[in-house]
C-alpha positions in Angstrom: -47.9 -46.1 0.5 -49.9 -48.5 -1.4 -47.2 -48.3 -3.8 -44.7 -49.8 -1.4 -47.0 -52.1 0.9 -47.9 -53.7 -2.9 -44.3 -54.0 -3.7 -43.4 -55.7 -0.9 -46.1 -58.0 -0.9 -45.0 -58.8 -5.0 -41.5 -59.4 -4.1 -41.9 -61.6 -0.6 -44.7 -62.9 -2.6 -42.1 -64.1 -5.1 -39.8 -64.7 -2.5 -41.7 -67.5 -1.0 -42.1 -69.1 -4.8 -38.0 -69.7 -5.2 -38.2 -71.6 -1.7 -41.3 -74.1 -2.9 -38.4 -76.1 -2.4 -37.4 -75.8 0.9 -34.9 -78.0 2.9 -35.4 -76.0 6.4 -36.6 -78.4 9.0 -35.2 -81.5 11.1 -34.0 -84.7 8.9 -32.8 -88.4 10.1 -29.4 -89.3 8.3 -28.8 -92.9 8.3 -26.9 -95.1 10.1 -22.8 -94.0 10.0 -21.4 -96.4 12.6 -23.5 -97.6 15.2 -25.7 -93.9 15.2 -27.5 -91.1 13.8 -28.6 -88.0 14.0 -31.4 -85.5 13.8 -29.8 -82.7 11.3 -32.0 -79.0 12.2 -31.2 -77.5 8.4 -32.3 -73.5 8.4 -31.3 -70.8 6.6 -27.5 -69.5 7.0 -27.8 -65.9 5.7 -28.3 -66.3 1.0 -27.3 -70.0 2.5 -28.3 -73.9 4.0 -26.6 -74.7 7.4 -27.9 -77.5 9.6 -26.9 -78.9 13.2 -26.8 -81.8 14.8 -29.8 -81.5 17.1 -30.3 -85.4 18.6 -28.3 -88.3 18.3 -29.7 -92.1 18.6 -27.8 -95.0 18.5 -28.8 -99.3 19.3 -30.6 -98.0 22.5 -31.8 -95.5 21.8 -31.9 -91.5 21.9 -28.6 -90.6 24.2 -26.7 -87.5 24.9 -23.3 -87.2 22.2 -20.5 -84.8 22.6 -21.6 -83.9 18.6 -25.3 -82.2 19.6 -25.0 -78.6 18.9 -22.2 -79.1 15.9 -22.7 -77.9 12.5 -22.9 -80.6 10.3 -23.5 -79.0 7.6 -23.0 -75.0 6.4 -22.7 -73.1 3.1 -24.9 -74.4 1.0 -26.3 -72.8 -1.8 -29.9 -73.6 -2.9 -29.6 -73.5 -7.0 -33.6 -73.7 -7.5 -35.3 -77.1 -8.2 -34.1 -78.7 -5.2 -30.2 -79.1 -5.6 -28.1 -77.6 -3.1 -24.2 -77.1 -4.2 -21.1 -75.9 -3.3 -21.7 -76.7 0.6 -19.1 -78.5 2.9 -20.3 -81.1 5.4 -19.0 -82.8 8.3 -18.8 -87.1 9.4 -18.1 -86.7 12.7 -17.4 -90.5 12.8 -14.4 -89.7 10.8 -13.7 -86.0 12.0 -13.4 -85.1 8.4 -15.2 -82.4 6.4 -15.9 -82.8 3.1 -17.1 -81.2 0.2 -20.9 -81.5 -0.4 -24.3 -80.8 -2.4 -27.6 -82.2 -1.8 -30.8 -83.4 -4.0 -34.2 -82.9 -2.3 -36.9 -84.6 -3.6 -40.2 -84.3 -1.2 -39.8 -85.7 2.2 -35.7 -87.2 0.9 -32.9 -85.8 0.2 -29.7 -87.0 -0.8 -26.7 -85.9 0.0 -23.5 -86.6 -0.9 -20.0 -85.4 1.0 -17.2 -85.7 -2.0 -12.9 -85.9 -2.2 -12.4 -85.1 -5.6 -14.5 -87.9 -7.7 -14.9 -90.5 -4.7 -18.2 -89.3 -2.9 -19.7 -90.9 -0.1 -23.5 -90.4 -0.2 -26.2 -90.8 2.3 -30.3 -90.5 2.0 -32.0 -88.7 4.9 -35.7 -88.6 5.2 -37.3 -86.0 6.8 -39.0 -85.9 10.0 -40.7 -82.5 10.7 
């Protein structure tokens, strides 16, 4: 029984180390078409997904019909703060792009690409 407990502790301890660059939490996007959002990032299976949790414009917070909609999905953690092979939705154009993210502390660089052309934003951690 002690061996099982020790093995479980070791496995969970190593998993925690692998996700030391954890992107989970709430992120503020850049302004796009006059508005920005808070996106709640969390694991979805082995990948990372993000849902719009709050929306803001020049007047302050408002209730957009995009709240609760998935903005990021299937982002695969590669370690070292890199996330690849995901998808991102741009609400202002209703288009979906291939996406990648790079995490550095409380900054998340997000890119959505069609072929060689990419739109980029830098998001900041809210919590």
